[in-house]
Each structure stands twice: as C-alpha cells, then as structure tokens.
C-alpha positions in Angstrom: -5.8 26.2 -6.7 -3.1 28.3 -8.5 -0.7 25.6 -7.3 -1.7 23.1 -10.1 -0.5 25.5 -12.7 2.4 27.0 -11.2 3.7 23.6 -9.8 6.2 25.6 -7.7 8.6 26.3 -10.6 11.5 27.0 -7.9 11.2 24.0 -5.8 12.1 21.4 -8.7 13.1 18.5 -6.7 12.8 16.3 -9.9 12.8 17.8 -13.3 11.4 14.4 -14.9 8.7 14.5 -17.6 7.0 11.6 -16.2 6.7 9.7 -13.0 4.1 7.4 -11.3 3.5 4.2 -8.9 3.1 0.6 -8.7 0.5 -2.0 -8.8 -1.4 -4.5 -10.9 -4.8 -4.6 -12.1 -8.2 -4.9 -10.2 -8.8 -8.5 -11.3 -9.1 -8.2 -15.1 -7.5 -10.1 -17.8 -8.1 -8.9 -21.5 -9.4 -5.3 -20.1 -8.0 -2.1 -18.8 -7.1 -2.0 -15.4 -3.7 -2.7 -16.2 -4.5 -6.5 -16.5 -5.3 -6.8 -20.2 -3.5 -8.8 -22.8 -1.0 -6.4 -23.7 0.1 -5.2 -27.2 3.0 -3.4 -28.4 2.3 0.2 -29.3 4.0 2.5 -31.7 6.6 4.6 -30.1 5.8 8.2 -29.8 2.6 10.0 -28.2 0.9 12.3 -30.7 2.4 15.6 -30.3 5.2 14.5 -27.9 5.3 14.3 -24.2 4.2 17.9 -22.6 7.7 19.6 -21.4 8.0 20.1 -17.6 7.3 23.5 -16.2 10.9 24.4 -15.0 13.9 26.3 -16.2 17.4 24.9 -16.5 18.6 27.1 -13.8 16.2 25.4 -11.3 18.1 23.6 -8.5 16.3 20.9 -6.0 16.2 22.1 -2.4 19.3 21.4 -0.6 21.2 20.4 -3.7 24.8 21.7 -3.7 24.6 22.1 0.0 25.5 18.7 1.2 22.1 17.8 2.5 20.2 14.5 1.5 16.5 15.3 0.3 14.1 13.2 2.6 12.3 12.3 -0.3 14.9 10.2 -2.0 16.6 7.1 -0.6 19.8 8.2 1.2 23.2 6.9 0.3 24.3 4.2 0.9 20.6 2.5 0.7 20.5 1.4 -3.1 17.5 -1.1 -2.4 13.9 -0.6 -2.8 11.5 -3.5 -1.5 7.8 -3.6 -1.6 4.7 -5.8 -1.7 3.0 -6.1 -5.0 -0.3 -4.3 -5.0 -3.2 -5.1 -7.3 -5.5 -2.2 -6.2 -7.2 0.2 -8.9 -9.9 1.7 -6.5 -8.1 4.9 -5.6 -8.3 6.1 -9.6 -11.9 4.8 -10.0 -13.0 6.8 -7.0 -11.0 9.9 -8.1 -12.9 9.6 -11.4 -16.4 9.3 -9.7 -15.5 12.5 -7.6 -14.3 14.6 -10.2 -17.3 13.9 -12.5 -19.3 15.0 -9.5 -17.6 18.4 -9.9 -15.4 17.8 -6.7 -11.5 17.2 -6.3 -10.8 14.1 -4.5 -9.2 14.2 -1.1 -5.5 14.0 -1.8 -5.4 11.2 1.1 -7.6 9.1 -1.2 -5.0 9.5 -4.2 -2.4 6.7 -4.5 -0.4 7.0 -7.6 0.3 3.4 -8.2 -3.3 2.6 -8.4 -3.4 5.3 -11.2 -0.7 3.8 -13.2 -1.9 0.3 -12.8 -5.5 1.0 -14.0 -4.1 0.9 -17.4 -2.8 -1.8 -20.2 1.0 -2.4 -20.5 3.0 -3.6 -23.2 5.2 -6.3 -21.3 5.9 -9.6 -22.5 4.2 -12.6 -20.8 6.0 -15.4 -19.6 5.3 -19.1 -21.2 4.5 -20.7 -18.0 3.7 -19.8 -14.4 5.5 -16.9 -12.6 6.4 -13.8 -14.1 8.4 -11.9 -16.6 10.6 -8.8 -15.5 10.6 -5.8 -17.9 13.0 -3.0 -16.9 13.1 0.1 -19.6 13.5 3.8 -19.0 14.2 7.2 -20.6 16.2 10.3 -19.8 14.6 13.7 -19.2 15.1 16.9 -20.3 16.8 17.6 -16.9 20.4 16.8 -16.9 21.3 13.2 -15.2 17.5 12.4 -14.2 15.7 9.6 -15.9 12.5 7.9 -15.5 12.6 3.9 -14.8 10.0 1.5 -15.5 9.8 -1.8 -13.6 7.0 -4.0 -15.1 5.8 -7.6 -13.9 3.6 -9.6 -15.8 1.9 -13.0 -15.5 0.6 -15.1 -18.1 -3.2 -14.9 -19.0 -5.3 -17.7 -18.4 -5.5 -19.8 -21.7 -8.9 -21.5 -21.0 -11.2 -20.6 -18.3 -12.2 -24.3 -18.0 -8.8 -25.1 -16.9 -9.0 -23.1 -13.6 -9.9 -24.6 -10.6 -13.5 -24.3 -9.2 -14.3 -21.3 -7.2 -15.9 -21.0 -3.7 -17.0 -17.4 -3.4 -18.5 -15.9 -0.2 -20.1 -12.5 -1.0 -20.3 -10.5 2.0 -23.1 -7.7 1.1 -23.6 -4.2 2.9 -27.3 -3.5 3.1 -27.2 -0.7 5.5 -29.2 2.5 5.2 -26.3 4.2 3.2 -26.5 1.6 0.7 -29.8 2.6 -0.5 -28.5 5.6 -2.5 -28.8 4.8 -6.4 -25.4 3.2 -7.5 -24.7 1.2 -4.4 -26.8 -1.9 -3.4 -28.9 -1.8 -6.7 -25.6 -1.8 -8.6 -24.3 -4.7 -6.5 -27.4 -6.8 -7.1 -27.3 -6.3 -10.9 -23.9 -7.0 -11.1 -24.1 -10.2 -9.0 -26.9 -11.3 -11.1 -25.0 -11.1 -14.2 -22.0 -12.8 -12.5 -24.1 -15.7 -11.4 -24.9 -16.4 -15.0 -21.2 -16.4 -16.0 -19.8 -18.8 -13.4 -19.3 -22.4 -14.2 -21.6 -25.2 -12.9 -18.7 -26.5 -10.7 -18.5 -23.0 -9.0 -20.0 -22.3 -5.5 -21.2 -19.2 -4.0 -22.4 -18.0 -0.4 -24.2 -14.8 0.6 -23.8 -12.7 3.4 -25.4 -9.5 4.5 -24.7 -7.0 7.0 -26.1 -4.0 8.6 -26.4 -3.8 12.3 -25.9 -7.3 12.4 -24.9 -10.1 10.1 -26.7 -13.0 8.5 -25.8 -15.7 6.2 -28.7 -15.7 3.5 -27.1 -18.4 1.5 -24.8 -20.9 2.6 -22.2 -22.3 -0.1 -24.1 -23.3 -2.8 -23.0 -25.2 -6.2 -24.0 -23.2 -9.2 -25.2 -26.5 -10.8 -29.0 -26.6 -10.7 -29.2 -23.8 -8.1 -28.8 -20.8 -10.3 -32.6 -19.7 -9.7 -32.2 -20.1 -5.9 -28.9 -17.7 -6.0 -31.0 -15.2 -8.1 -33.5 -15.2 -5.7 -31.4 -14.6 -2.7 -29.6 -11.7 -4.6 -32.8 -10.1 -5.4 -34.3 -10.4 -2.2 -31.8 -8.0 -0.4 -32.9 -4.7 0.8 -31.2 -2.0 2.8 -31.9 -1.6 6.5 -29.9 0.0 9.4 -26.5 0.9 10.2 -23.1 -0.6 9.1 -21.3 -3.3 11.5 -18.7 -4.1 8.8 -17.1 -5.9 11.4 -19.7 -8.4 12.0 -20.1 -9.0 8.4 -16.4 -9.9 8.0 -16.5 -12.1 10.8 -19.7 -13.9 9.6 -18.5 -13.7 5.9 -15.1 -15.7 7.0 -17.0 -18.2 9.1 -19.5 -18.9 6.1 -16.3 -19.3 3.7 -14.8 -21.8 6.3 -18.0 -23.8 6.7 -18.1 -23.9 2.9 -14.5 -24.6 2.0 -13.6 -26.6 -0.8 -10.3 -28.3 -1.2 -8.7 -27.7 -4.3 -10.7 -24.5 -4.9 -9.8 -20.9 -5.0 -11.8 -20.0 -1.8 -12.4 -16.1 -1.6 -14.5 -13.6 0.3 -15.7 -10.5 -1.9 -16.6 -7.6 0.1 -19.3 -5.2 -1.6 -19.6 -2.1 0.6 -19.2 1.8 0.8 -16.8 0.9 3.8 -18.9 3.6 6.0 -18.4 1.6 9.1 -20.5 3.2 12.2 -21.4 0.3 14.4 -19.2 -2.4 16.0 -15.5 -2.8 15.0 -14.5 0.1 12.8 -10.8 -0.5 12.5 -9.3 -2.5 10.0 -6.6 -4.3 12.3 -9.4 -5.0 14.7 -11.7 -6.5 12.3 -8.9 -8.8 10.8 -7.7 -10.0 14.0 -10.9 -11.7 14.7 -10.6 -13.7 11.4 -7.0 -14.1 11.4 -6.8 -17.8 12.0 -9.4 -18.5 9.0 -7.4 -16.2 6.8 -4.1 -17.5 7.6 -4.9 -21.4 8.0 -7.1 -21.7 5.0 -5.7 -19.3 2.6 -8.9 -17.3 1.8 -8.2 -14.0 0.2 -10.1 -10.8 0.3 -11.2 -8.9 -2.7 -12.9 -5.6 -1.8 -15.4 -3.7 -4.3 -16.2 -0.2 -3.3 -19.3 1.7 -4.1 -20.8 5.2 -3.5 -20.2 8.7 -3.4 -19.2 8.6 -0.1 -16.8 5.8 0.3 -14.6 4.6 3.2 -11.5 4.4 1.0 -8.9 4.0 3.9 -10.9 1.2 5.4 -11.6 -0.7 2.6 -7.7 -0.5 1.4 -6.7 -1.6 4.9 -8.8 -4.3 4.9 -7.6 -5.6 1.6 -4.0 -5.1 2.4 -4.4 -7.1 5.6 -6.5 -9.7 4.2 -4.1 -10.8 1.3 -6.4 -9.2 -1.3 -7.2 -6.0 -3.2 -9.8 -3.7 -3.9 -11.2 -2.1 -7.0 -14.1 0.6 -7.2 -17.1 0.7 -9.5 -19.6 3.7 -10.0 -21.4 2.8 -13.3 -23.3 -0.4 -14.7 -20.6 -0.7 -17.2 -17.9 -0.8 -14.9 -19.6 -3.2 -12.4 -20.6 -5.4 -15.4 -17.1 -5.6 -16.3 -15.6 -6.4 -12.8 -18.4 -8.9 -11.8 -19.2 -10.6 -15.2 -16.0 -10.7 -17.0 -13.0 -10.1 -14.9 -13.7 -11.7 -11.6 -14.9 -14.9 -13.0 -11.8 -14.9 -15.5 -9.3 -14.3 -12.8 -10.7 -16.2 -9.7 -7.2 -18.3 -9.8 -3.9 -17.2 -8.1 -0.6 -17.4 -9.9 1.6 -16.2 -6.9 1.0 -15.9 -3.1 3.1 -13.0 -1.0 5.0 -11.6 -4.0 7.4 -9.1 -3.4 9.7 -6.7 -5.5 13.2 -5.4 -4.7 15.0 -3.1 -7.1 18.7 -3.0 -6.6 20.3 0.3 -8.1 24.1 0.2 -8.8 25.9 2.8 -6.5 28.5 3.2 -9.3 26.0 4.8 -11.6 23.1 5.9 -9.4 23.3 9.0 -7.0 19.6 8.7 -5.6 16.4 7.6 -6.7 12.7 7.8 -5.5 9.8 5.2 -5.8 6.6 6.7 -6.8 3.6 5.7 -4.6 3.4 2.3 -2.7 3.4 4.4 0.6 1.6 1.8 2.4 3.3 -1.3 0.8 7.1 -0.8 1.8 8.7 -3.8 3.1 12.2 -4.2 4.9 14.8 -4.8 2.7 16.1 -7.7 4.8 12.5 -9.2 4.3 12.5 -9.7 0.7 13.4 -13.2 1.0 11.5 -14.0 4.5 8.6 -15.8 3.1 6.7 -15.3 6.5 6.3 -11.7 5.4 3.3 -10.9 3.8 3.3 -9.7 0.1 0.7 -9.5 -2.6 -1.5 -12.2 -4.0 -1.3 -12.0 -8.1 -3.6 -13.8 -10.5 -3.2 -14.8 -14.0 -3.2 -12.1 -16.8 -2.1 -9.2 -14.4 0.7 -6.6 -14.7 2.3 -4.5 -12.2 4.2 -1.3 -12.9 6.5 0.7 -10.4 8.1 3.8 -11.6 11.2 5.4 -10.2 12.6 8.7 -10.5 16.4 8.0 -11.0 19.4 10.5 -10.6 22.7 9.2 -12.5 26.0 10.1 -11.5 27.4 12.6 -14.1 29.4 10.7 -16.8 29.0 7.2 -15.6 27.8 4.5 -17.8 27.1 0.7 -17.4 24.9 -1.3 -15.0 22.0 0.8 -13.5 19.5 -1.4 -11.7 18.4 -4.9 -11.2 14.7 -5.7 -10.5 13.7 -9.1 -8.8 10.4 -10.5 -8.0 9.8 -13.3 -5.3 6.7 -15.2 -4.9 5.2 -18.5 -3.5 3.7 -21.1 -5.6 -0.4 -20.8 -4.5 -0.2 -24.5 -4.0 2.9 -25.8 -2.9 4.4 -22.6 -1.3 7.7 -23.2 -3.0 9.6 -19.9 -3.3 10.9 -18.6 -6.9 12.4 -15.6 -8.1 13.0 -14.1 -11.5 15.0 -10.6 -12.3 15.7 -8.3 -14.9 18.5 -5.9 -15.7 18.7 -2.3 -17.0 21.9 -0.8 -18.4 22.5 3.1 -18.9 23.1 2.5 -22.5 19.6 1.1 -22.9 17.8 4.3 -21.6 15.8 6.2 -24.3 16.9 9.4 -24.9 13.6 11.1 -24.2 9.9 10.1 -23.3 8.8 10.9 -26.8 11.2 7.8 -27.9 9.3 5.4 -25.6 6.1 3.4 -26.5 2.7 4.9 -26.0 2.1 2.7 -23.0 5.0 4.2 -21.2 3.5 7.6 -21.9 0.4 6.9 -20.6 1.9 5.3 -17.4 3.7 8.9 -17.1 0.7 10.6 -17.7 -1.4 8.7 -14.9 1.4 9.2 -12.7 1.9 13.0 -13.1 -2.1 13.0 -12.8 -2.2 11.4 -9.5 0.8 13.7 -8.4 -1.2 17.0 -9.3 -4.2 15.7 -7.3 -2.1 15.0 -4.2 -0.3 18.4 -4.5 -0.3 20.5 -1.3 -0.7 17.7 1.0 2.3 17.7 3.5 2.2 13.9 4.0 3.7 13.4 0.5 6.2 15.0 -1.3 5.0 15.7 -5.0 7.0 15.9 -8.1 7.2 19.7 -9.1 8.0 20.8 -12.4 5.5 18.7 -13.7 3.4 19.7 -17.1 0.3 21.4 -16.3 -3.0 19.6 -16.2 -4.1 21.2 -19.5 -0.9 19.8 -21.1 -1.4 16.5 -19.4 -5.2 16.3 -20.7 -4.0 17.1 -24.1 -1.2 14.5 -24.5 -3.8 11.9 -22.9 -6.1 12.7 -26.0 -3.2 12.3 -28.4 -2.4 8.9 -27.0 -6.1 7.9 -26.7 -6.0 8.5 -30.4 -3.1 6.4 -30.9 -3.5 3.6 -28.8 -7.4 3.7 -29.7 -7.9 2.7 -26.1 -11.4 3.9 -24.5 -9.8 3.8 -21.0 -7.1 6.3 -22.1 -9.7 8.6 -23.5 -11.6 8.4 -20.2 -8.3 9.6 -18.5 -7.9 12.5 -20.8 -11.5 13.6 -20.0 -11.0 13.1 -16.2 -7.7 15.2 -16.2 -9.7 18.0 -18.1 -12.4 17.8 -15.4 -9.7 18.5 -12.8 -8.2 21.4 -14.7 -11.6 23.1 -15.0 -11.9 22.6 -11.3 -8.5 24.3 -10.6 -9.0 27.3 -12.8 
C-alpha cells in the first residue's frame, strides 16, 4: 500500500495539481450527484490545493527521447470524442466499500463517475439544450494545465409541466437480495416514490429470481396508489438471479403498457449478481433490442448490496441508452426515488456526444481522464445513428483534460462541442464553447471551489485505481492525507454535505493504506 503515499515520484507522466473524469449526475436536480442547481462559489479553497509530490527535475517517461506516451493522444490527433454519461454508481459503491473497511476493486473505479457525483458551477441555458463552459488552470509543472469542459441543461421549472411517466420497475427478488439494505431498501424507497408521483403517471412492477413475473401491469397512479403499495409490500426474496429473464419480461411489460406522449422507462433494481440464464449484458440486451430502439424506452439501473455486479450493471445501462446509480443507505435511496427520479423523468437530449478539438498550434498533447468505456470514433461525432448518452433536465456533465501546451505559445487552446437529438423530433442540434490560453487561471488555487472539488474527486479516483495495469494513473498526485484535508476545507467553504462526505471517504482510504 506504500504506493498511495509515494505515488511513483520518478514516473511523473503528468504533474498536474488535479485531474478527473466526465459524467453527469445520476438523475437528480437540486441535489448533489452533479445535477443540482449550481451556485457560483468563491474562489480559493481553504488552505490552497495540495501541492503534487514531484520534484522540478522529474521527467515524463520517454520525454526528450522522441517517444509518444500511450497515455496521451499522439500527434497529429487533436480530437477527443465521447458519449455523454450520467452514471454515478462507481463513486457510491466505492463509498460503501470503504465504509466497510475495504478498498474497492480498481476495476470498479471510474473517475468520471466520481467527478460527476458533485455539484458544478456552470451557467444554465434559457431554453432546451446545453450550455458549454470551458475553463482551466495552469499547474506548478511548466507547460501543463488542467482543462475542464462543462455541459449543463436547464432544470425543470415546474414538475407539472413534464410529460407523464410510464415506469416499469424490474425488481430483483433473488436470494442474495435478502441481505439487509437490498430488497427491503428498495421496497421502502419505491413506496415513498409512489407517493411522490403524479396522478397521471403510471407504474408497472416485474420481479425476477429464477423466473420473471409481472406482478403489476402498467397502472395509473390516480385512484390506484393502495394497489401499487400492496404490490410493493408483497415482494419477498426467493431463489437464484435470472436477470436476463427479468429484463426481457420488464421490456415486454413496458411495451404492453407503452403510453404515447409519455416518458417510458425501465428501472432495474438489483445487485446485478446474475447466476442463471443469460448473464452477459450484450446477450441480454440483444433480446430486447427491437423494443429498446423502436419505442425509445430508456433504462435506469439502481445498484444495491455490498456485493454488487458493477460491470454488468454499467454495461446494461450503457447499451440500454440509460445510466446507473448506487444506493446503500435509506437517505440515499429516498433522495433517489422520492426526489430525483420523479423530478427528472423527462429527457432533454438523446444520443448526446461531446467532441473537444485542441489547437495543434498551442497544444502538444492531451489526455481525457476517465470515459474508458464511452469513447466514440472522431468521425462518428455527427453520425446520429451512433449511440450517445441520454440527458435529462438540470443535469451537468464534466470532462477533465490534462493538457500540455507548446512552450511560449499563446492564443486559441480548444473548442468543445456537444451534439444531441431532440427527444421528440430527433432533430440534431449543436453548441460549442472556446478556451484561449490567456483565459487559464494561474493556478488551481485561483479557480472556484467547485473546480477544486472536481480535481480532488478525480485525484481520489486515480489513487484508488493506482497499480492496475489496465489504466495509466496520474503520478505526482497529492497524498490521500492532503486530499482529505483539502476536501474538508472545501466542505467548510461550500457548506456542502456531499463534499464533507468526500473528505471522510478519502480519510478512510488513507487509513486503509497506512
């Protein structure tokens, strides 16, 4: 565990004072999870962003030897393209694991989901679509900067203005869901959510263990809330986990209850520990592909349980035109089901993609932090048949880049663009933002507190992935102790409970690595 403290001082690929990933919020507006209404925070973060652990004499491997690092986009590729992502499950599951006294498996750590679990300070558009914010800060290492690309949609002004919802809940009732904090948590949360939905909304309930069953067909809330509550309360854990059967029956039920003019969505609640029938995400979704594409039914995955099939749930959400979140406490579950999901049922954009074009006159190399599974071919940015991300009202997406500028150059640094389809008409739209070298802050201490929270979350994710050869980490990072202290300062400045929890979570990781 010594690696978390030394951070490979002599392998400083990148001497930033922060870095992170992209994503959007799970599905909330007005809360954390990157989706809350943003507020401008004062600049500076307490005692200042912790300095990276490197010496000025450190050199990136291969630097000065004419070698291109595999971790950076090689010249002359100056484009970075990815599908927007709204998952936050990775951070939630890491918090649960660390609270139980264990370090999370590096394969479950996705930096963009850590970054997008927190509020941002972006302007919001007046109408439908996105705002594009591009800002950045120079670092202590010569020629290296941290660039933040922020995308934001307008919050829903009035929940009564959204289209009605038709939600099909697919509930895992396998034996593993008997563990406290799984099925019982789901039932309690679904009950609360039922009380929050409008009379013109509809819900259906499908359960699965070794087989799948439609417990409640699509049913309007108006006059039927007691019947829906009874169906939720009747759920009991049984046998094995045939997730494939559950998904197939769930989509069949959603199609049977399809409502024109409504937002039709499947909500999967499971620990994703499939052990019967189809257990591969591609195979499962191949069986429901026609319903998913023809009817535009999106998938929202809610993960539960100390043992959690993170990879399967993420794959299902990515392929199912949706996203994932993870809950482990009653507070988290109530916020997700009772406040966030009902408020953010509607969609603002379908198949949304981002492309950042760096200027070769000023940029020598760059690296996108995170989004390992969301990369899109550059030529497919304007190919609207290529899947992107589904984005709702009040959401934010953040992408962080490590950018090395050419010495002594000034001028245009990057253009960030987002392309999406109108969810109703499928008409394409684009929006762009620019960044000049002269607009870079002199240091991270000069950036907003929200920028610094982003950087802290990113470095934390990087530390948890450290040592796994499948990813290149960001050496020369601050120690976990310094990150925890800085997060505590930021929590006091922002008065944000989610940032305080971040400080506690980093502290737990630091103690486990001693």
